[in-house]
C-alpha positions in Angstrom: 157.8 -81.9 -17.5 156.4 -81.3 -14.1 155.8 -77.6 -14.8 154.1 -78.4 -18.1 151.8 -80.9 -16.5 150.8 -78.5 -13.7 150.1 -75.9 -16.4 147.8 -78.3 -18.2 145.9 -79.1 -15.0 145.5 -75.4 -14.2 144.1 -74.6 -17.6 141.7 -77.5 -17.5 140.5 -76.3 -14.1 140.0 -72.8 -15.6 142.2 -71.2 -12.9 144.3 -68.1 -13.6 148.0 -67.9 -12.7 147.1 -65.1 -10.2 144.6 -67.4 -8.4 147.1 -70.3 -8.4 149.8 -68.0 -7.0 147.5 -66.8 -4.2 146.9 -70.4 -3.2 150.6 -71.0 -2.6 151.3 -67.5 -1.2 153.2 -66.5 -4.3 153.0 -64.2 -7.2 151.5 -64.8 -10.7 155.1 -64.5 -12.1 156.3 -67.4 -9.8 153.5 -69.6 -11.2 154.8 -68.7 -14.7 158.3 -69.6 -13.7 157.2 -72.9 -12.1 155.3 -73.9 -15.2 158.3 -73.1 -17.4 160.6 -75.2 -15.1 162.8 -72.2 -14.3 162.6 -72.5 -10.5 162.6 -75.4 -8.1 159.5 -76.9 -6.6 158.4 -77.4 -3.0 156.2 -80.4 -2.1 153.9 -78.2 0.0 153.3 -75.9 -3.0 152.6 -78.8 -5.4 150.2 -80.4 -2.9 148.2 -77.1 -2.6 148.1 -76.7 -6.3 146.9 -80.3 -6.9 144.2 -79.8 -4.4 143.1 -76.5 -6.0 143.2 -78.2 -9.5 140.9 -81.0 -8.3 143.4 -83.8 -8.3 142.3 -86.1 -5.4 143.4 -89.5 -6.5 146.2 -90.6 -4.0 148.2 -92.5 -6.7 148.1 -89.5 -9.1 149.1 -87.1 -6.3 152.0 -89.3 -5.3 153.2 -89.5 -8.9 153.4 -85.7 -9.0 155.3 -85.6 -5.7 157.8 -88.2 -7.0 158.4 -85.9 -9.9 159.0 -83.0 -7.4 161.6 -85.1 -5.6 163.3 -86.1 -8.9 163.2 -82.5 -10.3 165.0 -81.2 -7.2 167.8 -83.8 -7.3 171.1 -82.4 -8.7 172.3 -83.8 -12.0 175.5 -85.8 -12.3 177.2 -82.7 -13.5 176.6 -81.0 -10.1 180.0 -82.1 -8.8 181.6 -80.2 -11.7 180.0 -76.9 -10.7 183.4 -75.2 -10.3 184.3 -76.3 -13.8 181.2 -75.7 -15.9 179.7 -72.4 -16.8 176.1 -71.9 -15.6 174.8 -71.6 -19.2 176.3 -75.0 -20.1 174.8 -76.7 -17.0 171.4 -75.7 -18.4 172.3 -77.4 -21.6 173.4 -80.6 -19.9 170.0 -80.8 -18.1 168.2 -80.4 -21.4 170.4 -82.9 -23.2 169.7 -85.5 -20.5 166.0 -85.0 -21.0 165.8 -84.9 -24.8 164.3 -87.8 -26.8 165.9 -86.6 -30.0 169.1 -84.7 -30.5 169.9 -83.2 -33.9 173.4 -81.7 -34.4 175.0 -79.7 -37.2 178.7 -79.3 -36.7 181.1 -77.6 -39.0 184.5 -77.8 -37.3 184.8 -80.8 -34.9 183.3 -84.2 -34.3 180.3 -83.6 -32.0 181.1 -84.0 -28.3 178.7 -87.0 -28.0 180.7 -88.8 -30.6 184.3 -88.0 -29.6 186.9 -90.4 -28.4 188.7 -89.6 -25.2 191.9 -88.7 -27.0 190.1 -86.5 -29.5 188.2 -84.8 -26.7 191.5 -84.1 -24.9 193.1 -82.7 -28.0 190.2 -80.3 -28.4 190.2 -79.3 -24.7 193.9 -78.7 -24.6 194.0 -77.0 -28.1 196.4 -79.7 -29.3 198.7 -79.7 -26.3 197.5 -82.9 -24.7 200.9 -83.7 -23.2 200.6 -80.5 -21.1 197.0 -81.3 -19.9 196.4 -80.7 -16.2 193.7 -81.7 -13.8 191.2 -79.1 -15.2 191.5 -80.5 -18.7 191.1 -84.1 -17.4 187.9 -83.1 -15.7 186.6 -81.4 -18.8 187.2 -84.6 -20.7 185.5 -86.6 -18.0 182.4 -84.4 -18.3 182.4 -85.0 -22.1 182.7 -88.8 -21.7 180.1 -88.9 -19.0 177.7 -87.1 -21.3 178.0 -89.9 -23.8 176.5 -92.4 -21.3 173.1 -91.3 -22.4 173.7 -93.0 -25.8 173.8 -96.4 -24.0 170.7 -95.9 -21.8 167.8 -98.3 -22.4 165.8 -95.2 -23.3 168.6 -93.6 -25.3 167.6 -90.6 -27.3 167.8 -90.6 -31.1 171.0 -88.9 -32.2 171.1 -87.5 -35.7 174.4 -85.7 -36.5 175.4 -84.0 -39.7 179.0 -82.9 -40.0 181.0 -81.0 -42.6 183.4 -83.0 -44.7 186.3 -80.9 -43.4 185.8 -82.4 -40.0 187.2 -85.7 -41.3 190.1 -84.0 -42.9 191.2 -81.7 -40.1 194.2 -83.4 -38.5 193.2 -83.2 -34.8 195.9 -84.8 -32.6 197.7 -86.6 -35.5 197.2 -89.6 -37.6 196.6 -92.3 -35.0 194.1 -90.2 -33.1 192.1 -89.4 -36.2 192.2 -93.0 -37.2 190.8 -94.1 -33.8 188.2 -91.3 -34.1 186.9 -92.4 -37.5 186.8 -96.0 -36.2 184.7 -94.8 -33.4 182.3 -93.0 -35.7 182.0 -96.2 -37.8 181.1 -98.1 -34.7 178.5 -95.5 -33.6 176.7 -95.7 -37.0 175.9 -99.4 -36.3 173.7 -98.4 -33.4 170.0 -98.2 -34.0 169.6 -94.8 -32.4 172.5 -93.1 -34.1 172.5 -91.5 -37.6 175.5 -89.8 -39.1 175.7 -87.8 -42.4 178.5 -85.9 -44.0 178.0 -82.7 -46.0 180.4 -82.7 -49.0 182.6 -79.6 -49.6 180.5 -78.4 -52.5 177.4 -77.8 -50.3 179.3 -76.7 -47.2 177.9 -73.6 -45.5 174.8 -73.1 -47.6 172.0 -74.4 -45.4 173.3 -72.9 -42.1 176.0 -70.3 -41.2 177.1 -71.9 -38.0 176.9 -75.0 -35.9 173.8 -75.7 -33.8 172.0 -78.4 -31.8 168.3 -78.9 -31.7 166.8 -80.8 -28.7 163.3 -82.3 -29.0 161.4 -83.8 -26.1 158.8 -86.6 -25.7 156.4 -84.4 -23.8 154.2 -82.5 -26.3 154.0 -79.6 -23.9 157.7 -79.0 -24.0 158.9 -76.8 -26.9 161.9 -77.7 -29.1 165.1 -75.9 -28.0 167.9 -74.8 -30.3 171.3 -74.4 -28.6 173.8 -71.9 -30.1 177.2 -71.7 -28.4 179.6 -68.7 -28.7 182.8 -67.5 -27.0 181.0 -65.7 -24.1 178.1 -68.1 -23.5 175.2 -69.6 -25.3 171.7 -68.8 -26.7 168.7 -71.0 -26.1 165.9 -70.5 -28.7 162.5 -72.0 -28.1 160.0 -69.7 -29.9 158.2 -71.8 -32.6 159.2 -69.3 -35.3 162.8 -69.7 -34.4 162.9 -73.5 -33.9 161.0 -74.1 -37.2 163.6 -72.0 -39.1 166.4 -74.2 -37.7 164.4 -77.4 -38.3 164.1 -76.4 -42.0 167.8 -75.7 -42.1 168.5 -79.1 -40.6 166.2 -80.8 -43.1 168.1 -79.0 -45.9 171.4 -80.2 -44.5 170.2 -83.8 -44.5 169.3 -83.5 -48.1 172.6 -81.8 -49.1 174.6 -84.5 -47.1 175.6 -87.9 -48.2 173.1 -90.6 -47.2 174.0 -92.6 -44.0 175.1 -95.5 -46.1 177.3 -93.4 -48.4 178.6 -91.6 -45.2 179.8 -95.0 -43.9 181.6 -95.6 -47.2 183.2 -92.1 -47.0 184.4 -92.9 -43.4 185.9 -96.1 -44.6 187.7 -94.3 -47.4 188.9 -91.6 -45.0 190.2 -94.3 -42.7 192.2 -95.9 -45.6 193.7 -92.6 -46.6 195.0 -91.5 -43.2 
């Protein structure tokens, strides 16, 4: 957000990246990385840029400096650095900042909607009784992520899952019963929408699971997150994100409505 606002000020002042870089004793490429939020900010550099861009109001300048201080604070996941891959730490920062999260999941209940026992079963590949400290920490990270759903400014969460997710016996009968109860409770929240794609439409709209993150700041592009065994891809080109946006729209059409989904959850609960 800070980088995007500085970029807007630079363009309004009709100053090139090269000129801005010279003002802070840096290269044009560093200005580009700053504006994309890919490197940390120094207060001195931001002060010099604000002066160059004609921002003289003390209150406005202080607001930018406060953003600098906030942007350089480590996230809550910082204490799990030895546990989390670098590429996933990037995702956690984006997830925390998103105003809307759209998820298509084919295999498991989305992490933001998992119970502790379900998360442990996934983390330990079904051997929860043999879970060690590392598995416990991984579960703790997943549960801590879910805190964003109860924030006063909670993002809108719209999840679409394949029907097979409800039928896959993760952790046994009692665990799945508790998980479905949890999903039913989540669907009563104003900011949460859940839909289930029936078997007959499974796999048509999208080949694999994905998450799309949208942000309140207009300058920030949507981001599509694709996870694989060796890491993850982050797509933010408009041509790419629009393709996934259309796929998600198709999934919501193929899926049961939110009300019908609640009925399906209740039925699945009774059948377990």
